[in-house]
C-alpha positions as CSV (number, residue, x, y, z in Angstrom):
1,M,-0.2,0.1,-0.1
2,K,1.6,3.6,-1.1
3,E,-0.8,6.1,-1.6
4,I,-2.8,8.1,1.0
5,C,-6.1,6.8,1.6
6,I,-9.6,8.1,3.3
7,L,-10.5,6.5,6.8
8,R,-13.9,5.4,7.6
9,N,-13.7,5.7,11.6
10,P,-15.9,3.4,14.5
11,I,-17.9,5.6,16.8
12,Q,-18.6,4.9,20.6
13,N,-21.8,5.4,22.3
14,Y,-21.1,5.7,26.1
15,A,-23.9,8.0,28.4
16,W,-21.5,10.8,28.6
17,G,-20.8,11.6,24.8
18,S,-22.1,14.7,23.0
19,P,-25.0,14.3,20.4
20,T,-24.2,17.6,18.5
21,A,-20.0,17.7,18.4
22,I,-18.9,14.3,16.7
23,P,-21.8,14.7,14.3
24,E,-21.7,18.2,13.5
25,L,-17.4,17.7,12.9
26,L,-18.0,14.7,10.5
27,G,-21.1,16.3,9.0
28,E,-24.1,15.0,9.9
29,P,-27.5,15.5,11.2
30,T,-27.8,16.1,14.7
31,P,-28.8,15.5,17.4
32,S,-27.9,12.1,16.8
33,D,-29.9,8.9,18.0
34,K,-27.5,8.0,20.8
35,P,-24.8,10.3,22.8
36,Q,-21.4,9.8,20.4
37,A,-18.8,9.9,23.4
38,E,-15.3,9.1,20.9
39,L,-14.5,8.4,17.5
40,W,-11.6,5.9,16.7
41,M,-8.9,6.5,14.7
42,G,-6.2,3.6,14.4
43,A,-6.4,-1.0,14.5
44,H,-7.3,-1.4,18.2
45,V,-9.0,-5.1,18.9
46,K,-11.5,-3.3,20.0
47,A,-12.5,-1.1,17.2
48,H,-10.7,-0.5,14.4
49,S,-10.5,1.7,11.4
50,E,-11.6,0.7,7.6
51,V,-9.2,2.0,5.0
52,L,-10.5,2.7,1.3
53,V,-8.1,1.6,-1.3
54,D,-9.2,1.0,-4.9
55,G,-12.6,2.0,-4.0
56,N,-13.2,-0.8,-1.6
57,W,-13.0,-0.7,2.1
58,H,-10.4,-2.6,4.1
59,P,-9.9,-3.7,8.0
60,L,-6.6,-1.2,8.8
61,P,-5.2,-4.7,11.2
62,E,-5.9,-6.6,7.8
63,L,-3.3,-4.1,5.3
64,M,-0.9,-3.8,8.5
65,E,-0.4,-7.7,8.8
66,K,-0.1,-7.5,5.1
67,S,2.1,-5.0,4.4
68,P,3.3,-3.6,7.6
69,T,6.7,-2.0,6.5
70,E,4.4,-0.3,3.9
71,I,2.1,1.3,5.9
72,L,4.3,1.5,9.5
73,G,7.8,1.6,8.4
74,K,10.8,0.0,8.5
75,R,11.8,1.5,12.1
76,V,7.9,1.0,13.8
77,T,7.7,-2.1,12.7
78,E,10.6,-3.3,14.2
79,R,10.0,-1.8,17.2
80,F,6.6,-2.7,17.5
81,G,5.7,-5.8,15.0
82,A,2.9,-5.3,12.5
83,K,0.6,-2.9,15.1
84,L,-0.4,0.2,14.8
85,P,1.5,1.8,18.2
86,F,-1.1,4.9,19.2
87,L,-4.8,5.1,18.8
88,F,-5.9,8.6,17.5
89,K,-9.6,9.8,18.9
90,V,-12.1,13.0,18.9
91,I,-13.4,12.6,22.4
92,A,-16.3,14.8,22.9
93,A,-17.9,15.0,26.6
94,A,-21.2,16.5,27.8
95,K,-21.3,15.0,31.0
96,P,-18.0,13.9,33.0
97,L,-16.4,10.9,32.6
98,S,-15.3,8.1,35.8
99,I,-12.4,9.4,37.6
100,Q,-9.6,6.9,36.5
101,A,-6.3,6.2,36.4
102,H,-4.3,3.7,33.6
103,P,-2.0,1.1,34.4
104,N,2.0,1.0,33.4
105,L,3.1,-1.9,31.1
106,D,4.1,-4.5,33.6
107,Q,1.3,-3.7,35.5
108,A,-0.8,-4.3,32.0
109,R,0.7,-7.5,30.9
110,E,-0.2,-8.7,34.4
111,G,-3.1,-7.6,34.7
112,F,-4.2,-8.7,31.4
113,A,-2.9,-11.8,31.9
114,R,-4.0,-12.4,35.1
115,E,-7.9,-12.1,33.9
116,N,-7.3,-14.6,31.1
117,R,-6.6,-16.7,33.6
118,M,-9.4,-16.2,35.6
119,G,-11.4,-16.8,32.5
120,I,-12.8,-13.4,32.2
121,P,-14.3,-12.9,28.3
122,P,-12.3,-10.0,26.5
123,T,-15.8,-8.5,26.3
124,D,-17.0,-9.1,30.0
125,P,-17.8,-5.9,31.1
126,N,-16.3,-6.0,34.6
127,R,-13.1,-7.3,32.7
128,N,-10.1,-4.3,33.6
129,Y,-7.8,-5.0,31.1
130,R,-8.7,-5.6,28.0
131,D,-5.2,-5.9,26.3
132,D,-1.9,-5.6,27.7
133,N,-0.8,-2.2,26.9
134,H,-0.4,0.8,28.9
135,K,-2.1,3.6,28.0
136,P,-0.1,6.9,28.5
137,E,-2.2,9.8,26.7
138,T,-2.1,13.2,25.7
139,I,-6.0,15.5,25.6
140,C,-5.5,18.4,23.2
141,A,-8.6,21.3,23.5
142,L,-10.9,21.8,20.3
143,T,-13.1,23.9,22.6
144,P,-12.7,24.9,26.2
145,F,-12.2,21.8,28.5
146,W,-12.5,20.8,31.5
147,V,-10.2,18.0,33.3
148,L,-9.0,16.6,36.4
149,N,-5.7,15.4,36.3
150,G,-3.3,14.3,39.1
151,F,-3.1,14.6,43.0
152,R,-2.4,18.2,44.1
153,K,-0.2,19.6,46.8
154,V,-1.5,17.5,49.9
155,S,-1.3,21.1,51.6
156,D,-4.0,22.4,49.1
157,I,-5.8,19.4,49.6
158,V,-6.0,19.5,53.4
159,S,-6.9,23.7,52.8
160,Q,-10.0,22.6,50.6
161,L,-11.1,19.9,53.2
162,R,-11.2,22.3,55.9
163,G,-12.9,24.7,53.8
164,I,-15.9,22.2,53.2
165,N,-15.7,21.1,56.6
166,P,-17.3,17.4,56.1
167,S,-17.1,16.2,60.0
168,G,-17.8,12.5,58.8
169,I,-14.1,12.2,57.9
170,S,-12.3,15.1,60.5
171,E,-9.8,12.1,61.9
172,E,-9.4,11.4,58.2
173,V,-8.3,14.8,57.7
174,K,-6.4,15.1,60.6
175,D,-4.2,12.0,60.0
176,L,-3.6,13.4,56.5
177,E,-2.6,17.3,58.1
178,A,-0.4,15.6,60.0
179,H,1.3,13.2,57.7
180,P,1.6,15.8,54.5
181,D,3.4,13.1,51.7
182,S,2.3,10.3,49.3
183,D,1.9,7.8,52.1
184,G,-0.3,9.8,54.4
185,L,-2.5,10.8,50.4
186,K,-2.5,6.8,50.0
187,R,-3.6,6.5,53.2
188,F,-6.4,8.7,53.1
189,F,-7.6,8.2,49.9
190,S,-7.7,5.0,50.3
191,K,-10.1,4.8,53.3
192,I,-12.7,7.7,51.9
193,M,-12.6,5.0,49.1
194,R,-13.4,2.0,51.4
195,M,-15.6,4.1,53.5
196,E,-19.3,1.9,53.5
197,N,-22.0,3.6,51.0
198,L,-24.0,5.4,53.4
199,R,-21.5,7.1,55.3
200,Q,-19.8,7.7,51.6
201,K,-23.3,9.6,51.0
202,H,-23.6,11.9,54.2
203,V,-20.1,13.2,53.7
204,V,-20.6,14.2,50.1
205,E,-23.8,15.8,51.3
206,E,-22.5,17.7,53.9
207,A,-19.6,18.8,51.9
208,V,-22.1,19.5,48.6
209,G,-24.2,21.5,51.4
210,V,-21.3,24.3,52.0
211,A,-20.5,24.6,48.4
212,E,-23.8,25.6,47.3
213,R,-23.5,28.3,49.7
214,S,-20.4,29.0,48.4
215,R,-20.8,28.3,44.9
216,G,-19.5,31.5,42.5
217,E,-16.6,32.1,44.3
218,D,-14.1,28.9,43.2
219,P,-15.0,26.9,40.2
220,V,-14.6,23.5,42.3
221,F,-17.5,24.1,44.3
222,E,-19.7,24.2,40.8
223,W,-18.2,20.8,40.2
224,M,-19.2,19.5,43.2
225,I,-22.3,20.7,42.7
226,R,-22.6,19.5,39.1
227,L,-21.0,15.7,40.2
228,Q,-23.5,15.7,43.0
229,E,-26.4,15.6,40.4
230,Q,-25.2,13.4,38.1
231,Y,-23.9,10.6,40.4
232,P,-25.7,11.4,44.4
233,G,-23.4,10.5,47.0
234,D,-20.3,9.3,45.0
235,I,-17.4,9.8,46.8
236,G,-15.6,10.9,43.3
237,V,-17.8,14.4,43.7
238,L,-15.7,15.0,46.2
239,S,-12.3,14.6,43.5
240,P,-12.3,18.4,42.7
241,V,-11.0,19.4,45.9
242,L,-8.1,16.6,45.6
243,L,-7.0,16.5,41.8
244,N,-6.2,19.9,40.1
245,L,-8.8,20.8,38.3
246,V,-7.8,22.4,35.1
247,Q,-9.9,24.2,32.3
248,L,-7.7,23.9,28.9
249,Q,-8.2,26.2,26.2
250,P,-8.1,25.5,22.3
251,G,-5.4,24.2,21.4
252,E,-3.7,23.4,24.3
253,A,-3.1,20.0,25.4
254,M,-2.0,18.6,28.9
255,F,-0.3,14.7,29.5
256,V,-1.5,11.8,31.5
257,Y,1.0,9.4,33.1
258,A,0.3,6.0,34.0
259,G,-1.3,5.7,38.0
260,Q,-2.4,9.5,37.5
261,L,-6.0,9.6,38.8
262,H,-8.2,12.0,35.8
263,A,-11.3,12.5,35.0
264,Y,-12.3,14.5,31.8
265,L,-15.5,16.6,32.9
266,E,-16.5,18.4,29.8
267,G,-15.5,19.8,26.1
268,T,-14.4,18.4,22.9
269,G,-10.8,17.5,22.2
270,V,-8.6,15.4,20.2
271,E,-6.9,12.8,22.3
272,L,-3.9,10.6,21.7
273,M,-2.7,7.5,23.4
274,A,-0.5,4.4,23.1
275,N,-2.9,2.1,21.6
276,S,-4.6,0.5,24.4
277,D,-8.1,0.4,26.4
278,N,-7.2,-0.2,30.3
279,V,-9.0,2.2,32.1
280,L,-9.8,1.3,36.3
281,R,-12.2,3.1,37.6
282,G,-12.9,4.5,40.8
283,G,-16.9,6.4,40.8
284,L,-19.1,9.1,38.6
285,T,-19.9,6.2,37.1
286,S,-22.2,3.5,35.7
287,K,-19.3,1.0,34.4
288,H,-17.2,-1.7,36.3
289,I,-15.7,0.1,39.4
290,D,-12.8,-2.4,41.1
291,V,-10.9,0.3,44.0
292,P,-8.7,-2.1,45.2
293,E,-6.9,-3.1,41.3
294,L,-7.0,1.2,41.0
295,L,-5.5,2.0,44.6
296,R,-2.8,-1.0,43.1
297,V,-1.6,1.4,40.1
298,L,-2.2,4.6,41.5
299,D,0.3,7.2,42.3
300,F,0.2,8.9,44.9
301,A,3.0,12.0,44.2
302,E,1.8,15.4,44.0
303,K,1.4,16.7,40.6
304,E,1.9,20.3,39.4
305,I,0.1,20.1,35.3
306,A,2.1,21.2,32.6
307,I,-0.2,23.1,29.7
308,L,1.2,22.4,26.8
309,T,1.7,24.4,23.8
310,P,2.8,23.7,20.0
311,K,5.8,23.9,19.2
312,E,7.1,25.4,15.5
313,Q,9.1,22.7,13.4
314,A,8.3,23.2,9.9
315,D,6.3,25.4,8.3
316,G,2.8,25.2,9.2
317,E,3.7,22.1,11.4
318,R,4.3,22.8,15.2
319,A,4.2,19.4,17.6
320,Y,3.4,19.3,21.3
321,P,5.9,18.1,23.7
322,W,6.1,14.5,23.5
323,Q,6.7,12.0,26.7
324,S,5.6,8.4,25.1
325,E,7.5,6.2,22.5
326,E,4.3,5.4,20.5
327,F,3.0,8.8,19.9
328,R,3.6,12.7,18.8
329,L,0.8,15.0,18.2
330,S,1.2,17.7,16.0
331,V,-1.1,20.4,14.4
332,I,-1.1,21.5,11.0
333,T,-2.1,24.7,9.4
334,V,-2.5,25.4,6.0
335,N,-3.4,28.9,3.9
336,A,-3.9,30.2,0.9
337,G,-0.4,30.5,-0.7
338,V,1.2,29.0,2.9
339,P,1.2,25.0,1.6
340,Y,2.3,22.2,4.7
341,T,5.4,20.0,3.1
342,S,5.7,16.7,4.7
343,P,9.9,15.9,6.1
344,D,10.9,13.0,3.7
345,D,11.9,11.2,6.9
346,R,9.3,10.3,8.2
347,S,6.6,6.8,9.2
348,V,2.5,6.3,9.4
349,E,0.7,8.9,10.2
350,I,-3.3,9.5,10.6
351,L,-4.4,13.2,10.1
352,I,-7.6,15.1,10.9
353,C,-9.0,17.8,9.3
354,V,-11.1,19.8,12.2
355,S,-12.1,23.0,10.3
356,G,-11.5,24.5,6.4
357,K,-10.8,22.7,3.6
358,A,-7.5,21.8,2.0
359,S,-6.2,19.7,-0.5
360,A,-3.2,15.8,0.3
361,R,-1.2,15.6,-2.3
362,D,1.0,12.6,-2.8
363,L,4.8,14.4,-4.6
364,A,5.5,10.7,-6.0
365,G,2.3,9.6,-7.1
366,H,0.2,13.0,-7.6
367,K,-3.0,11.6,-6.3
368,V,-4.9,14.3,-4.5
369,L,-7.4,14.0,-2.1
370,E,-10.0,16.6,-1.0
371,L,-9.9,17.0,2.6
372,K,-12.9,18.6,4.5
373,R,-13.8,19.0,8.2
374,G,-14.1,15.5,9.7
375,T,-12.1,13.9,6.8
376,S,-9.5,11.8,8.2
377,I,-6.9,10.4,6.4
378,L,-3.6,7.5,6.7
379,V,-0.4,8.4,5.0
380,P,1.5,5.2,5.1
381,A,5.2,5.0,5.9
382,A,6.1,4.0,2.0
383,V,4.8,7.5,0.9
384,R,7.7,9.6,0.9
385,Q,6.5,12.8,1.1
386,Y,3.3,14.8,0.2
387,V,1.8,18.4,0.3
388,I,-1.1,19.7,2.3
389,E,-2.7,22.8,0.5
390,G,-5.6,25.3,1.2
391,E,-6.9,26.8,4.0
392,A,-7.7,24.4,7.0
393,T,-6.3,23.1,10.2
394,L,-5.7,19.1,10.6
395,Y,-4.3,17.4,13.8
396,K,-1.7,14.8,13.6
397,A,-0.3,11.5,15.2
398,S,2.9,9.9,14.7
399,V,5.5,7.8,16.0
400,P,8.2,10.0,17.3
């Protein structure tokens, strides 16, 4: 396979998804019949893209199996085999996602093998590990995007907890104040997550009552109230107090490391990650929750969240700082008379147009594909160099 091709991508219809954001991106009728949460561009075993070749649609995994070096490139094939190492998504959150974390590579391999030995079917909703890979990820905002990501400084957590004054966990708060380190935070968090449901409910109701009286003073209070409205009594309602609350502006991004507790709250963005669907949930969801397994993989270090902005790489392309060997995210902007020409040393790439119109042209084969908002393409490694012309913004997933 030696030409640029159009992709057709699966959509995940999760309850927290938006009925408008992804259909509008794809130019389809709105609202959709079901909430559309994620558009997947890639070759995950759960759901894979199809590639338009010679007028017919072909599963991307099958094409890679037949022609791994042509599609992925020699360097990628030697490192990852005949597998696409990343999964590229558009994510549209109309409601908050669960508080969750992803395992590191060793934890994923061990957990996947353990659940296989237990005979848990791959599609069982109570399964934690759906593959044997880790899932570091980058989220980049297309609209203002609210995120919870990583534990706050312990001193800030204690101050916030004192502010909302939940007497039902006063002893736990005292212990955390006396031991303001990762061990103290782990002990505190483990205790509140393992409290029996009625006690959790009382603690949450008490804290939200204080938040309601101070609603306009801090977005932490606003998000506690909103989470309580959707998941009444869930201990995850306290997560804005415990985790860094950030609003990404369009074009801003952040990285989520293995073991980092996080939740996407609201907004539309592009998300790029290692090719995995392993999620360990702790609350704010009707899906499977496994608190002991979540606690086993969590990193309880304090985190100061870095907001990532893209840096100039070449004319028209800016790349976000990357911290993963599997993927790199960049944004391409073209204007009339200012095209983008790809490097000639490149491997597999997936691009999606998020605004405007453009054309992609293979400099060797001279094939031209028209791109509009919502169009995604696969550029195999065998395409030595290509040009994008027009007026458009595209996000690109590649392998560093």
